[in-house]
C-alpha positions in Angstrom: -0.2 0.1 0.3 1.5 3.5 -0.6 2.0 5.7 2.1 0.5 8.6 3.0 2.0 11.9 1.4 3.2 14.0 4.4 1.3 16.9 5.3 3.9 18.3 7.2 7.8 18.0 7.7 6.9 16.4 10.7 5.4 13.7 8.9 8.4 13.1 6.4 9.9 10.4 7.7 7.4 7.9 8.5 6.9 8.7 4.6 10.4 7.4 3.6 10.4 5.2 6.0 6.8 3.5 4.6 8.4 3.6 1.2 11.4 1.3 2.6 14.1 3.9 2.3 17.1 4.7 5.1 16.4 8.2 3.9 16.3 11.0 0.6 19.3 12.4 -1.2 19.0 15.4 -2.3 20.2 16.6 -5.4 19.4 19.9 -4.8 20.2 22.0 -1.8 22.3 25.1 -0.9 25.2 26.3 1.6 26.5 29.2 0.8 29.2 31.5 2.7 26.6 33.7 5.0 26.9 36.9 2.9 26.9 35.3 -0.4 23.8 33.6 1.9 22.5 36.6 3.2 21.9 38.8 -0.5 20.5 35.3 -2.1 17.8 35.9 0.4 17.7 39.3 0.1 16.7 39.1 -3.6 13.9 36.7 -2.9 13.0 39.2 -0.4 12.2 41.9 -3.6 10.5 38.6 -5.4 7.3 40.7 -6.2 10.2 43.1 -8.1 11.9 40.5 -10.0 9.0 37.6 -11.0 5.8 39.6 -10.2 4.7 36.8 -7.4 6.6 37.1 -3.6 8.4 34.5 -2.5 8.3 33.8 1.2 12.0 31.9 2.2 10.5 28.8 4.4 14.2 28.6 6.2 15.8 31.9 6.7 17.4 30.2 9.7 21.7 29.9 10.7 23.7 27.1 9.5 23.4 25.0 12.3 19.6 25.2 12.2 19.8 24.6 8.5 21.6 21.0 8.6 19.1 20.3 11.7 16.2 20.6 9.7 17.7 19.0 6.8 18.9 15.4 9.3 15.2 16.0 11.4 13.7 15.0 7.7 16.1 12.5 6.9 18.3 13.9 4.4 20.8 11.7 4.4 22.8 13.2 1.5 23.1 16.7 -0.3 25.4 19.0 -1.9 26.1 22.8 -1.0 25.7 23.9 -4.6 27.3 27.5 -5.0 27.0 29.8 -7.7 29.1 32.3 -9.1 27.3 35.6 -10.6 30.6 37.0 -12.0 34.4 36.5 -13.2 36.9 35.9 -9.9 34.2 34.7 -7.7 33.9 30.8 -8.0 37.6 29.5 -6.8 36.6 31.2 -3.5 33.5 29.6 -3.7 35.4 26.2 -4.1 37.1 26.6 -1.4 34.5 27.5 1.2 31.9 24.6 0.1 35.2 21.9 0.1 35.9 23.2 3.7 32.1 23.2 4.6 32.4 19.5 3.6 35.2 18.1 4.5 33.0 19.2 8.7 30.4 17.7 7.4 30.0 14.0 6.4 26.2 14.0 5.0 27.5 16.5 2.6 28.7 16.0 -1.0 31.5 17.6 -1.9 30.2 20.8 -4.5 32.3 23.2 -7.2 31.3 25.5 -9.1 33.0 27.4 -12.6 32.4 30.6 -14.8 33.7 31.1 -18.4 37.4 32.7 -17.3 40.9 31.7 -18.3 41.6 29.8 -15.0 38.4 27.9 -14.8 40.2 24.8 -16.3 42.7 25.0 -13.1 40.3 25.2 -10.5 37.9 23.1 -11.8 41.1 20.8 -12.4 42.0 21.5 -8.3 38.4 20.4 -7.3 38.6 17.3 -8.8 42.0 16.4 -7.6 40.4 17.6 -4.1 37.5 14.7 -4.5 34.4 17.2 -5.8 31.7 14.9 -6.4 29.1 17.3 -8.1 29.3 20.7 -10.1 27.1 23.7 -10.0 26.3 25.9 -13.2 23.6 29.0 -13.0 23.3 30.1 -16.5 20.5 32.3 -15.8 22.8 34.0 -12.9 25.6 33.7 -14.4 24.2 35.4 -17.5 26.7 32.9 -20.1 26.0 30.4 -22.7 27.5 27.3 -21.7 29.1 27.3 -24.9 31.5 30.0 -24.6 34.8 28.2 -25.2 36.8 29.4 -22.3 34.8 26.9 -20.9 35.4 24.3 -23.6 38.3 22.5 -22.0 36.3 21.9 -18.7 33.4 19.7 -20.4 35.8 18.0 -21.7 37.3 16.9 -18.4 33.8 16.7 -17.3 33.1 14.2 -19.4 35.8 12.0 -19.7 35.9 11.9 -15.3 32.2 11.7 -15.8 31.5 14.1 -13.1 27.8 14.9 -12.4 26.4 18.5 -13.0 23.7 20.5 -11.5 22.8 22.9 -14.5 19.9 24.9 -14.4 19.8 26.0 -17.7 15.8 26.4 -18.3 13.8 29.8 -18.7 12.1 29.6 -15.1 12.0 31.6 -13.4 13.3 34.3 -15.5 13.7 34.0 -18.9 17.9 35.1 -19.6 20.0 35.5 -23.3 21.7 32.2 -23.2 19.0 29.5 -21.1 16.4 27.5 -23.2 17.2 23.7 -24.4 19.1 25.6 -27.9 22.4 26.5 -25.7 22.3 22.9 -23.7 21.1 21.1 -27.5 24.6 22.6 -28.7 26.8 21.8 -25.6 25.9 18.1 -25.5 27.0 18.4 -29.3 29.4 18.7 -28.6 30.2 17.0 -25.4 27.6 13.6 -25.7 28.6 12.0 -22.5 28.4 15.0 -20.4 26.5 13.9 -16.8 24.1 16.4 -16.5 21.5 17.3 -14.3 18.7 19.4 -15.3 17.5 21.4 -12.8 14.0 21.8 -12.2 13.6 19.7 -14.7 14.3 22.4 -16.9 10.8 24.5 -16.0 9.4 25.8 -18.4 10.7 24.2 -21.4 9.5 20.8 -19.8 8.9 19.3 -22.8 12.7 20.3 -24.5 14.7 18.7 -21.9 12.6 15.4 -21.4 13.9 15.2 -25.1 17.6 15.6 -24.2 17.1 13.1 -20.9 15.3 10.7 -23.8 18.4 11.3 -26.5 21.5 11.7 -24.3 22.4 8.3 -21.7 23.7 10.6 -19.1 21.9 13.7 -18.9 19.2 13.4 -15.9 16.0 15.7 -14.6 15.8 16.6 -10.7 12.6 17.5 -9.5 13.4 20.8 -7.6 10.5 23.2 -6.8 8.7 20.6 -9.9 5.0 20.1 -9.4 4.3 22.2 -6.2 1.3 24.4 -6.1 3.7 27.6 -6.0 5.2 26.1 -9.6 2.1 24.6 -11.5 0.7 28.4 -11.0 3.6 30.0 -12.6 4.9 27.0 -15.5 2.5 23.9 -15.4 3.4 20.8 -16.2 1.6 19.3 -19.0 -0.1 15.8 -17.4 0.1 14.6 -21.0 3.6 14.2 -20.9 3.4 12.3 -17.2 4.0 8.7 -19.1 7.7 10.3 -20.7 7.8 11.1 -16.7 7.3 7.7 -15.7 10.0 6.2 -18.1 13.0 8.1 -17.0 11.9 6.8 -13.9 16.4 6.2 -13.4 17.3 9.3 -14.4 15.0 11.5 -12.1 16.3 12.9 -8.9 14.9 14.6 -5.8 15.6 17.9 -5.8 14.1 20.6 -3.4 16.4 24.0 -3.1 16.9 23.8 0.3 16.5 26.2 2.1 15.2 28.7 -0.3 12.0 27.4 -1.0 8.6 29.0 -0.2 6.9 26.6 1.5 7.7 23.5 3.3 9.6 20.6 2.5 7.1 18.5 3.1 5.1 19.9 0.2 7.9 19.1 -2.9 7.3 15.1 -2.1 3.5 15.9 -1.9 4.0 16.7 -5.2 5.2 13.8 -6.6 2.7 12.3 -4.9 0.5 13.6 -6.8 2.0 12.6 -9.8 0.5 9.2 -8.8 3.7 7.5 -10.8 3.7 4.4 -8.2 6.0 3.5 -5.0 8.9 1.8 -7.5 9.0 5.6 -9.5 9.1 7.5 -5.6 11.8 4.5 -4.3 14.0 5.5 -7.0 13.8 8.9 -7.4 13.5 10.1 -3.8 16.9 8.0 -2.7 17.7 5.8 -4.9 18.9 7.4 -7.9 21.2 10.0 -5.8 22.7 7.0 -4.0 23.6 5.4 -7.3 24.5 8.2 -9.0 26.9 9.6 -5.9 28.1 5.8 -4.9 26.5 6.1 -1.3 26.8 2.9 1.1 23.6 1.5 2.4 
């Protein structure tokens, strides 16, 4: 029998236990240096201006309290996913993220990059330090992922098979380089990249489903997908649910914790409402992420 969807965060451990899981693996969590995190939250405070909709951050908590929330929820592994908005930021974000992961065993060591001459060097350094996942934000960084300054970076990541969580869809704001066309071009050059398309590529869901079907190593994460908040702004066509079901082994739980405008439980309840079955939920909420990052247990 399928478990009842969680009504609030207190229900989340009961929910994953009834699915027979040891916890959750969330591939889209952010922990950033305090000054950077404060600026991100300040941006969301003005979301009505930026997005035309309020975005009340649900977990604007000190770092230790955010870690405790994830622990109570049963998120057994998660990244920090730093991302720069300009040149000269990526290397020190990587240093901060490396130190953070070194002191928290549940954290997947994360790094990022930007189109700049130094990128191949600090990406190689991050790989040498054992980074598990990279984050790229095409909209915030306002750059074309096919920029020649990144050719060597993408080639190295294709060679190593290191996952890259990439925000490349045009939601919540369209950018000059967002949408499926730049990503299609990138994958034509580097078809072996292990990409995780953030937010299922919203609102261009269908185009990014195409890429996940076409390329063996392209995955999709569920960040904010199918929640009431997102459905009001960027609805998913129910006719595409069978495609999502067929991609069961390539869909990964993502939440965008802590800067989500609702409780964590709402993301899980939204995935339940898709009615794709318990096996699909088990794969998405834990097993696919555990396999991607070779987690034990």
